N, C-alpha and C positions, 0 to 999 in steps of 0.2 A: 614655673619650670625654668630651669637654667638653660642657656643657649647650647651648652655642650652635652646635654642630656638627651638621649635618643629613646624613642618608644618603638615598639614593633607591633605590627598589626597581624592578627591571625586571619589567614585566608582559608575558608572552608570550600575546597575544590572537590569535584567528583574524582573518584579513583582513576578513571581513564576517560578519554574522549569517546563519545558514542560513535558507532560505525557511521560512515558517511557515504554509503553506496547509493543513497537516494532512490531506492526501489529497483535497483538493477539486479533483480533476483528472478529465478525461474517462476516463483509464485506470482510476482508482480507482473511479469510479461504475460504469463498465461491468462491472468485475470483481465488485464487491459485489452489484450487482443480478442478475447472472448466477448467482452463487453462491446467493443467496437463492431465486431461481426454481428452480434445480436442486434445492435442498434441499426445497422445497415439493413438487415433483414426486416426489422420492424418498420423502418422508413419506407422500404419498398412496399410493404403491406399497406401502408397508409396511402402511398401515391397511386397504386393500383388497388382500388378499394377491395381488399381481401383481408377480412378480419382474422381469419385463421392464420394467415401469414404474419400478421402483427403479433399474435400470441405466440407463434413459434419463435419469433425474434426475442420476445420477452422471456421465453423459456430458455433460450440460449444464454441470455444475460444472467438468469438465475443459476444456471449450471456453471457458468464461468465464476460466479461469486462463490459458490459452494466448492468448486474445484480449487480456487485460490486459497480458500480457508484450509482445505485438506492438505494442499502442498505446503502451506506455511507451517501447519502442525507437524508435518513429516520432516521439517527441517530445511526446506528449500526457500524459506523466506529470510528476511533480515534477522540477524541474531539479536536477541534481547539483552540489554545491559542489566546485569544483576545489581541490585542496590543494597 
């Protein structure tokens, strides 16, 4: 190749940068607060030996996960990048 001859490189870039809100959505907040509350309730159930209270805490965690999924599907989660 001669010194004055230039080549170009093709860059395959995505059409747009993905959103960078890092989970600052209603669905994410609802899910994490619910999980933390459920974990606290379950921990109290372990500290004061109350098996029923532990399972109530686990139920709160499960409800928070389902609620977060519902909120995400309703459009309150992070927007998906179409490819």
